[in-house]
C-alpha positions in Angstrom: 0.0 0.0 0.0 2.9 2.4 0.7 3.8 2.1 -3.0 0.4 3.3 -4.0 0.4 6.2 -1.6 3.9 7.2 -2.8 2.8 7.1 -6.4 -0.4 9.2 -5.7 1.7 11.6 -3.7 4.1 12.0 -6.6 1.3 12.4 -9.0 -0.2 15.2 -6.8 3.1 17.0 -6.6 4.1 16.7 -10.3 1.6 18.0 -12.9 3.4 16.1 -15.6 2.5 12.8 -14.0 -1.2 13.6 -14.1 -1.1 12.6 -17.8 1.7 10.1 -17.5 1.8 7.1 -19.8 0.6 3.7 -18.7 4.1 2.3 -18.3 5.0 5.0 -15.8 1.9 4.5 -13.7 1.8 0.7 -13.8 5.4 0.1 -12.8 5.6 -1.8 -9.6 1.8 -1.8 -9.1 -0.9 -4.4 -8.8 -2.9 -4.5 -12.1 -6.1 -3.7 -10.3 -4.6 -0.7 -8.6 -3.0 0.5 -11.9 -6.4 0.2 -13.7 -8.2 2.2 -11.0 -5.5 5.0 -11.1 -5.5 5.1 -14.9 -9.3 5.3 -14.9 -9.2 8.1 -12.4 -11.9 6.2 -10.4 -12.1 7.0 -6.7 -14.6 4.3 -6.2 -12.4 1.6 -7.8 -9.4 2.8 -5.9 -11.2 2.7 -2.6 -12.6 -0.8 -3.3 -9.2 -2.2 -4.3 -7.5 -0.6 -1.2 -10.4 -1.4 1.1 -10.6 2.2 2.1 -13.6 4.0 3.6 -15.1 6.6 1.3 -17.2 8.5 3.8 -15.1 9.8 6.6 -16.4 12.6 8.9 -14.4 14.7 11.3 -16.4 16.4 14.0 -15.3 18.9 16.6 -17.3 19.7 19.7 -17.2 23.3 21.0 -15.4 23.5 24.4 -17.6 24.1 27.4 -17.2 27.5 29.1 -15.4 27.4 32.5 -16.7 29.3 35.5 -14.0 32.0 34.9 -15.1 32.4 31.3 -18.8 32.6 32.3 -17.9 35.3 34.9 -16.0 37.4 32.3 -18.9 37.1 29.9 -21.4 38.2 32.6 -19.2 41.2 33.6 -18.9 42.2 29.9 -22.7 42.2 29.5 -23.2 44.3 32.6 -20.5 46.8 31.8 
């Protein structure tokens, strides 16, 4: 898998590799991976790698401490 990640990283860094020939892309790769990359198919690539396609990152807002509440109350009064 690190070979695939390295290749995708290089393709992202070098605009010339975006339209690279089949030989350049398929060197040292599994044929299914090479086909997914050459097709530009996110779904195929995710399926071959066994990756999750829907990833969500959530962040909860921090709760106010007593000191923060006091400062907020004083600011509203003043």
